[in-house]
C-alpha positions as CSV (number, residue, x, y, z in Angstrom):
1,M,-54.8,47.3,111.9
2,T,-55.5,51.0,111.1
3,V,-57.9,52.2,108.2
4,V,-54.8,52.9,105.9
5,E,-53.4,49.4,106.5
6,A,-56.7,47.9,105.6
7,A,-57.3,50.0,102.5
8,K,-53.6,49.1,101.3
9,A,-54.4,45.2,102.1
10,V,-57.8,45.6,100.0
11,T,-55.9,47.3,97.1
12,A,-53.2,44.7,96.9
13,Y,-55.8,41.9,97.1
14,F,-57.4,43.6,93.9
15,M,-54.3,44.3,92.2
16,R,-53.4,40.6,92.1
17,S,-55.6,40.3,89.2
18,T,-55.3,42.0,85.8
19,R,-57.7,44.1,84.3
20,K,-58.6,41.6,81.5
21,E,-59.3,39.0,84.1
22,W,-61.8,41.4,85.8
23,L,-63.3,42.5,82.2
24,D,-63.4,38.7,81.5
25,Y,-65.5,37.9,84.7
26,F,-67.7,40.7,84.1
27,M,-68.6,39.6,80.7
28,S,-69.1,36.0,81.6
29,T,-72.2,34.5,82.5
30,H,-70.8,34.1,86.0
31,F,-71.7,37.7,86.5
32,W,-74.7,38.3,84.3
33,G,-76.7,35.2,85.2
34,P,-77.0,35.8,89.0
35,L,-77.5,39.2,88.3
36,A,-80.4,38.4,86.1
37,N,-81.5,35.6,88.5
38,W,-81.9,38.3,91.0
39,G,-83.1,41.2,89.0
40,L,-86.1,39.5,87.2
41,P,-88.1,38.4,90.2
42,L,-87.1,41.8,92.0
43,A,-88.6,43.8,89.1
44,A,-91.8,41.2,89.3
45,I,-92.1,42.1,92.9
46,A,-91.9,45.7,92.1
47,D,-94.5,45.4,89.7
48,I,-97.1,43.8,92.1
49,K,-97.8,47.1,93.9
50,K,-98.4,48.8,90.5
51,D,-101.6,49.7,88.9
52,P,-102.5,46.9,86.5
53,E,-102.4,49.6,83.7
54,Q,-99.0,50.5,84.4
55,I,-97.5,46.8,84.5
56,S,-95.1,46.2,81.8
57,G,-96.4,44.2,78.9
58,S,-93.0,42.5,78.1
59,M,-92.5,41.4,82.0
60,T,-94.9,38.6,81.9
61,P,-93.2,36.7,78.8
62,A,-89.8,37.4,80.4
63,M,-90.9,35.8,83.4
64,I,-92.5,32.6,81.7
65,L,-89.3,32.4,79.8
66,Y,-87.2,32.9,83.0
67,S,-89.3,30.2,84.8
68,S,-89.1,27.8,82.0
69,V,-85.4,27.9,82.1
70,C,-85.0,27.3,85.7
71,M,-87.8,24.4,85.5
72,R,-85.8,22.7,82.7
73,F,-82.4,23.1,84.5
74,A,-83.9,21.9,87.9
75,W,-85.6,18.9,85.8
76,H,-82.2,17.8,84.3
77,V,-80.1,17.9,87.3
78,I,-78.7,14.5,88.5
79,P,-79.6,13.3,91.1
80,R,-82.9,14.7,90.4
81,N,-84.4,17.0,93.2
82,T,-87.8,15.9,94.2
């Protein structure tokens, strides 16, 4: 398979879906949830190396809320993860 054929195959794959379907996906929690799931911890890890005076004050409550939501979800999963 040549590069041109591969590019055509990839383009054909993505053209199967309509623009509305793509926008619906990117505006849904299926996109933003995992993005936040990775983004917040990565931002917290980046803050570890900063001077304490430079750490964002709003990051601590955001991480507390994030952790609380994740813990609540994990607690209500059936069968329970122990």
